[in-house]
C-alpha positions as CSV (number, residue, x, y, z in Angstrom):
1,M,99.0,79.0,102.5
2,R,101.7,76.7,103.7
3,T,103.3,77.3,107.1
4,R,106.8,76.8,108.6
5,K,108.2,77.1,112.1
6,I,109.9,79.9,113.9
7,G,110.7,78.3,117.2
8,S,107.2,77.4,118.6
9,L,105.4,79.7,116.1
10,D,103.7,78.6,113.0
11,V,104.0,81.2,110.3
12,S,102.8,81.6,106.7
13,V,105.6,81.1,104.2
14,V,104.7,84.5,102.8
15,G,104.8,87.2,105.3
16,L,104.1,90.9,105.2
17,G,106.9,93.4,105.8
18,C,105.5,96.5,107.3
19,N,108.4,98.9,106.6
20,N,106.3,101.0,104.1
21,F,103.8,102.0,106.8
22,G,104.3,105.5,108.0
23,W,107.1,106.1,105.4
24,R,105.7,105.5,101.9
25,I,102.0,105.1,102.8
26,D,99.6,106.6,105.4
27,A,97.3,104.9,107.9
28,D,94.4,104.3,105.5
29,A,96.6,102.8,102.7
30,S,98.4,100.7,105.4
31,A,95.0,99.3,106.6
32,K,94.1,98.3,103.0
33,V,97.4,96.4,102.7
34,I,96.8,94.7,106.1
35,D,93.3,93.7,105.1
36,A,94.5,92.2,101.8
37,A,97.2,90.3,103.6
38,I,94.8,88.7,106.1
39,D,92.2,88.0,103.4
40,S,95.0,86.3,101.4
41,G,96.0,83.9,104.2
42,I,99.1,85.7,105.4
43,T,99.5,85.2,109.2
44,F,103.1,86.6,109.7
45,F,103.5,90.4,110.1
46,D,106.9,91.8,110.6
47,T,107.6,95.4,111.6
48,A,110.0,97.4,113.8
49,D,109.8,100.3,116.2
50,R,112.0,102.3,113.9
51,Y,109.8,102.0,110.8
52,G,108.1,105.3,110.2
53,K,109.5,106.5,113.6
54,G,106.9,104.3,115.4
55,Q,104.1,104.9,112.9
56,S,104.4,101.4,111.4
57,E,103.6,99.8,114.7
58,D,100.9,102.3,115.4
59,F,99.2,101.8,112.0
60,L,99.5,98.0,112.3
61,G,98.0,97.9,115.8
62,R,95.1,100.1,114.8
63,A,94.3,98.1,111.6
64,L,94.5,94.7,113.3
65,G,92.1,95.5,116.1
66,A,90.2,92.4,117.2
67,R,92.1,90.3,114.6
68,R,95.3,90.5,116.6
69,N,94.9,86.9,117.7
70,Q,94.6,85.7,114.1
71,I,98.2,86.6,113.3
72,I,101.8,86.1,114.4
73,L,103.2,89.6,115.3
74,A,106.9,90.3,115.0
75,T,108.7,93.6,115.7
76,K,112.3,94.7,116.3
77,F,114.2,97.0,118.6
78,G,117.7,98.3,118.9
79,M,118.2,100.8,116.1
80,E,118.1,104.5,116.9
81,M,114.6,105.8,117.4
82,E,115.9,109.3,118.5
83,K,119.1,110.6,119.8
84,G,120.3,108.4,122.6
85,K,117.4,106.0,122.2
86,Q,118.9,102.7,120.9
87,G,120.8,99.6,121.9
88,A,120.2,96.4,123.7
89,S,120.8,97.1,127.4
90,L,118.4,96.0,130.1
91,Q,117.1,99.5,130.7
92,Y,116.5,100.3,127.0
93,I,114.9,96.9,126.3
94,R,112.4,97.6,129.1
95,E,111.6,101.0,127.6
96,A,111.4,99.7,124.0
97,I,109.1,96.8,124.7
98,E,106.5,98.9,126.6
99,A,106.6,101.5,123.8
100,S,106.0,98.8,121.1
101,L,103.3,97.1,123.1
102,R,101.5,100.5,123.4
103,R,101.8,101.3,119.7
104,L,100.8,97.9,118.6
105,K,97.8,97.8,121.1
106,T,98.7,94.4,122.3
107,D,99.8,92.7,125.5
108,R,102.5,90.5,123.8
109,I,104.9,90.3,120.9
110,D,105.1,86.9,119.3
111,L,108.6,87.4,117.9
112,Y,110.8,90.1,119.4
113,Q,114.0,90.7,117.4
114,L,117.2,92.6,118.1
115,H,117.5,94.7,115.0
116,Q,121.3,94.9,115.0
117,P,124.1,93.8,117.3
118,D,124.9,96.2,120.1
119,P,128.7,96.3,120.6
120,K,128.3,98.3,123.8
121,T,126.2,95.6,125.6
122,P,127.4,92.0,126.3
123,I,125.0,89.6,124.5
124,A,124.5,87.7,127.7
125,D,123.0,90.9,129.3
126,T,120.7,91.3,126.3
127,L,119.6,87.7,126.5
128,G,119.0,88.0,130.2
129,A,116.7,91.0,129.7
130,L,114.8,89.3,126.9
131,D,114.5,86.1,129.0
132,Q,112.7,88.3,131.6
133,L,110.2,89.5,129.0
134,V,109.5,85.9,128.0
135,H,108.9,84.8,131.6
136,A,106.7,87.9,132.1
137,G,104.5,86.8,129.1
138,K,105.3,89.9,127.1
139,V,107.3,88.0,124.5
140,R,106.8,84.5,123.1
141,E,110.0,84.0,121.1
142,I,113.1,86.1,120.4
143,G,115.2,86.6,117.3
144,C,118.0,88.7,115.9
145,S,118.8,90.6,112.7
146,N,122.0,91.5,110.9
147,F,124.0,88.9,112.8
148,S,127.1,87.1,111.6
149,V,128.0,83.4,112.2
150,A,130.3,84.4,115.0
151,Q,127.6,86.5,116.7
152,I,125.0,83.7,116.3
153,R,127.4,81.3,118.0
154,E,128.3,83.8,120.8
155,A,124.6,84.3,121.5
156,A,123.9,80.6,121.5
157,D,126.7,80.0,124.0
158,A,125.5,82.9,126.2
159,A,121.9,81.7,126.4
160,K,122.7,78.9,128.9
161,G,119.2,77.5,129.3
162,R,117.5,80.9,129.0
163,A,115.5,82.2,126.1
164,H,117.6,82.0,122.9
165,F,117.3,83.4,119.4
166,V,115.1,81.2,117.3
167,S,115.4,83.3,114.1
168,V,117.9,85.4,112.2
169,Q,116.8,88.1,109.8
170,N,119.4,89.1,107.2
171,E,119.3,90.4,103.7
172,F,119.0,87.6,101.1
173,S,117.8,87.5,97.5
174,L,119.0,86.2,94.1
175,F,121.1,89.4,93.9
176,H,122.4,89.4,97.5
177,R,123.6,85.9,98.4
178,E,125.9,86.7,101.3
179,P,124.0,84.4,103.7
180,E,125.1,81.5,101.5
181,K,128.7,82.7,101.2
182,D,129.3,83.8,104.8
183,G,127.8,80.6,106.3
184,V,124.8,82.1,108.1
185,L,122.3,79.9,106.3
186,A,124.3,76.8,107.0
187,E,124.6,77.8,110.7
188,C,120.9,78.4,110.9
189,E,120.2,74.9,109.4
190,A,122.7,73.2,111.7
191,R,121.1,74.9,114.8
192,G,117.5,74.6,113.8
193,I,117.2,78.4,113.7
194,A,114.7,80.0,111.2
195,F,116.0,82.3,108.6
196,L,114.0,85.4,107.5
197,P,115.2,87.1,104.4
198,Y,114.7,90.9,104.1
199,F,114.8,92.8,100.8
200,P,113.8,89.5,99.1
201,L,112.9,91.3,95.9
202,A,116.2,93.2,95.7
203,S,114.5,96.6,96.2
204,G,112.0,95.8,93.5
205,L,114.4,94.5,90.9
206,L,112.7,91.1,91.0
207,T,109.2,92.3,90.6
208,G,109.3,92.5,86.8
209,K,108.4,96.2,86.6
210,Y,112.0,97.2,85.8
211,R,113.0,96.2,82.3
212,K,116.2,96.6,80.2
213,G,116.0,99.6,77.9
214,Q,112.9,101.0,79.6
215,K,112.5,103.9,81.9
216,P,111.7,102.9,85.5
217,P,108.2,103.6,86.7
218,E,107.7,107.2,88.0
219,G,108.1,107.4,91.8
220,S,109.7,103.9,92.0
221,R,112.6,102.9,94.1
222,A,114.9,103.0,91.1
223,E,114.8,106.8,91.5
224,D,115.9,106.5,95.1
225,A,119.5,107.1,96.2
226,W,120.1,103.4,96.7
227,G,118.6,102.4,93.4
228,P,121.6,102.6,91.1
229,K,123.5,100.0,93.2
230,V,120.9,97.4,92.2
231,F,119.4,98.7,88.9
232,T,122.5,98.3,86.8
233,E,122.6,97.3,83.1
234,K,124.1,94.0,84.1
235,N,121.4,93.2,86.6
236,L,118.7,94.3,84.2
237,A,120.1,91.9,81.6
238,I,119.9,89.1,84.2
239,V,116.4,90.0,85.0
240,E,115.4,89.6,81.3
241,S,116.8,86.0,81.4
242,L,115.0,85.3,84.6
243,I,111.7,86.6,83.2
244,E,112.1,84.4,80.2
245,F,112.8,81.4,82.4
246,A,109.8,82.0,84.5
247,E,107.3,82.9,81.7
248,T,108.2,79.7,79.7
249,R,107.0,77.8,82.8
250,N,103.8,79.9,83.2
251,H,105.1,81.9,86.2
252,T,106.4,85.4,86.9
253,I,109.8,86.6,88.0
254,L,108.2,87.6,91.3
255,E,107.0,84.0,91.8
256,L,110.5,82.8,90.9
257,A,112.1,85.1,93.6
258,F,109.8,83.8,96.3
259,A,110.1,80.1,95.2
260,W,113.9,80.4,95.1
261,L,114.1,81.7,98.7
262,L,111.7,79.1,99.9
263,S,113.8,76.3,98.4
264,Y,116.2,76.8,101.3
265,K,115.3,74.7,104.3
266,P,116.0,77.3,107.0
267,V,113.8,80.0,105.3
268,A,110.6,80.2,107.3
269,S,108.8,83.1,105.7
270,V,109.5,85.6,102.9
271,I,108.6,88.9,104.3
272,A,108.1,91.3,101.3
273,G,106.9,94.8,101.8
274,A,103.8,96.1,100.0
275,S,102.2,99.5,99.5
276,K,99.1,98.3,97.6
277,P,96.7,95.4,98.1
278,E,97.4,94.0,94.6
279,Q,101.1,93.6,95.6
280,V,100.1,91.5,98.6
281,R,97.9,89.3,96.4
282,A,100.7,88.8,93.9
283,N,103.1,87.9,96.8
284,T,100.7,85.4,98.2
285,K,100.3,83.6,94.8
286,A,104.1,83.4,94.5
287,A,104.2,80.8,97.3
288,N,102.6,78.2,95.0
289,W,105.6,77.4,92.8
290,Q,108.0,74.8,94.2
291,L,111.2,74.6,92.2
292,T,112.9,71.4,91.2
293,S,116.6,70.7,91.4
294,D,116.8,71.2,87.6
295,H,115.1,74.6,88.0
296,L,117.5,75.7,90.7
297,A,120.5,74.6,88.6
298,R,119.3,76.6,85.6
299,I,118.6,79.7,87.8
300,D,122.2,79.5,89.2
301,A,123.5,79.3,85.7
302,I,121.6,82.4,84.6
303,M,123.0,84.3,87.6
304,K,126.5,83.2,86.7
305,E,126.2,83.9,83.0
306,G,125.0,87.4,83.9
């Protein structure tokens, strides 16, 4: 497994998103996914206190056990955990970090990320609180999520020699290219900040299990409330073209989705979720395809034709 940098951290280019733990799958199923990830060479695990209302962190901490030092552990804070429990103030950050450390059964977080901007707290105050955690040894690096270019710049200006954001985690996939359009990717590259795409498989659209003219698999995300936004006839037609492109080159559309994201220099790790060990193994294999400039041009043409 190749690695890339998030600040001082070396992470596998395929990571494991732990958002399914405590929501779609229980502790035993989560442990099997975690075991498969470690066995496959994945070293970057990304969760959040909010996932499964704390259960994702709990399941991850329990399953890792003595293997904690083998991996890079990332979590997030800031979104509402319960009524009144959210934000990025000094007091709340102190509460949130202790709760995450307890659930994860560890003495440190490798990458601690602000899950979303907090309009009620000046970013300088948030960075000051996070800097204290770094100096206390409870956090190694800090990052942010769902930040715009303006917010990234404001945070960089406010850091003033203290701990600063070394990563930005925003939605990015072949079907959601806002980070290209809004300048976040370019800003990350210019500042040497790692970019972490979430929903890299467009809620499953890029896995290959959703086909034009076929019913979606029973119990799949296509049946969820958010599904119809992605699983449109137009998008399914594009998927067919992408599948043909990949298969004529002895690859899958899943491998194409990962390889396309990793073709962007700022992208450090593609953190796809998984609910089964076989999904983890497929994700890991996807890191092996490195696209050429001709490949990328053809993929862009397919997206535009669609």
